[in-house]
N, C-alpha and C positions, 0 to 999 in steps of 0.2 A: 448606457444601455440595462435596465431594469435589470437587478441582482438574481429576482428568480428566474430569468431566462439564462443569465449566466451560467448558474447553478445547473440550470435544465440543461444546458449545452453541456457541461461539463460531465455529467450523468449520460447523455449519449453517447459522447464521446469514449466512455470507459463501457458502456455496455457494446459498440461497436468492435471492441478489441478485440473482443473473442471469449474464447473458454480458456486459452494456453495459459501455463502458469510459468514461475522462475524459480528453480530452484536454489534456495538458500545454504543449504547445507547437508551435507550427508552424514551419519554417524554410525560408526561402527561399533557394537559391544559383543561381550559373549551371553550367549544365549541360555536361558534361565533353567534352571535344573539338572537333571544328568546330562543333559545334549551341552550343557558350558562344560561340565566337567570331562567331556568327551572333545572337547575343542570346537564345538560349531560357535558360530558367529550370528548375528542378526544386524540388519541394517535399517534404519529407518533416516526416509528424508524429509528434508522441512524444505515445503515448497509456498510461494505464494501467488495467488490468481493477479493475472496480469491486469484485467479490469481493476481490481482493488488499488493496484499500483498507481494506474492510470487517474480514479477517480480521487484519491488521496490528496496525489501529486496538484492535481488541478484546485483543490478545493483549499488547500494549503498556501499554493501560491495566490487564490483569489482571495484570502484572508488577510494576507500581509499586503496585497494591494489595496484593501478596504480600510487596513490599520494605517497605512501611509498615508491615504489620502483622507481618514479622519484628522491625524496630525497635524497635515499640510492646512485644512481647514482653520484648524485651534490655532496655530501659530500665524495664520494671516489676520485671525480674528483679534490677537491680542495687542 
């Protein structure tokens, strides 16, 4: 299969996964200023989009596959 078709298929699969996200971490810390003195806190959520995770995983896998293919061709030519 042509490399550009493979990358296109990976991109299409990533786009088809939708706009959801995966929460990686939830961080809680004291609020700034007078609110922190009064004991209030603030929460920050770290999230990654699912489409990005699918795309990166697919591209890394394809890169490893191509690397192994090149290594195999070089070892056969020696």
